[in-house]
N, C-alpha and C positions, 0 to 999 in steps of 0.2 A: 823291330822293334822284335820283344821277346811275346810269345802267345804262351800263356799261361794255362794252366789243364788243370785246376779245381782240384776233378776224381785224381787224377796222376798223382798229385801231390801232397793228397789223402792217403794214400795206397803205398810211398815211398816213408814218410810220418808212421805212420801204421806199423806196418813193418821196422822199421827200424824201434818200437816200443815196444812189441815184441820179445825184443834181446832182450832189453831190461833185467832179466829174475836174471837169463844169464853172461850179460856183464856183468852185472854184483855181487855176480857167482866170482871172480877174478881178481875186483874193482876192491873193492868192501880191506879183505885182509894185508892190498894192499895198503891204507889208511892206519888199518891198524900195527903196522907194521914203521911206522912215520916218512908218509912220504911229505915235501918241505913245497911244494912245490905241482902247479899242472900244466906243461908246454903242450898247445895244437899248433901243429906243424904245416906245414903244408902246402901246393905249389901249384902255379895258381888260379880253375877253379876248387881246390882242395881252400886252395891260402882263405883264401873268399868260404868259407863252409866253417873255415876254422875262428876265423878272424865271428861271423854267429856268435859260435860257441862262447869263444871266448867273453864277448859283449851282454850276452847272457852270464857264466859263467859271474861278472861282474858282476851282479847285481843279487847273488844267490850267496854270494861268501866269500868272510873273508883273507883266503888261503891267496896268494901271492897266485893267477896265470896269468900265463906270457904265451901270445903268438906270433909264434916266426915260423919266417921261411925259408924252408929246405935250403936253395940257395946265399940268402945270407947268414946262415950256417954256419955254410962249408964255407962259408970264406971267409967270415969273423967270429966265428964262435957265436959262442954267449958266458957266461961264468956260474948264472943263476940255472943253467942246465948242467946240471954232474949227478950228482948219487944223490939222491931222498928227491927224483925230478920224475915224476911220472908225463912222459912222452906221448901222447896220442897222435897219429898220424890218419888219412884216411889215403885211399885209392886206389883206381877206375879199376889199376890189373893188376900191381904189384912193381910192377920194372920201371916206374918213371924212376931214370939215374938219378934228380935229385934229393930223393923222397929214400933209396934204394944205399944210396954215401952218405944221408943226413942219418939214417936208421945205424948203420956197421958205428961211426962217428960215436952216437950216442950210446949202445953198448959196447964200444972200446971204454967213452968213461965213467959204464956203472951206473946209466940209466935207464933205468924204465920203463918198456918199450910198447902200449898195447897198436893194433892197427886193425884197418878196415878196410877189406879187401872188395869190391865188389866183384871181382875176375880170376 
């Protein structure tokens, strides 16, 4: 059973919220240029986090929102992920093989990638 640390969770959320203004400086111009959909890409724990973001986006927007496993994207592709897609990735290390390969594939396909790396 997981041990829930309320204080640590609050600190994590507040840390993310402090980045909002900085993130908006990069993201808002992309939407003005015509982003057609958003793809949250992950593997393992980052895929689980992506699923939460995906669900929240479905509540708040009519825009197409995709949640994609990096491994599946590499093996089968996804025709909805192309130029005009904003791909959001998250990685603790920044070196996860599947994420790195998926980002490379996406960039080669003209996808705009926005990443969060912890370390």
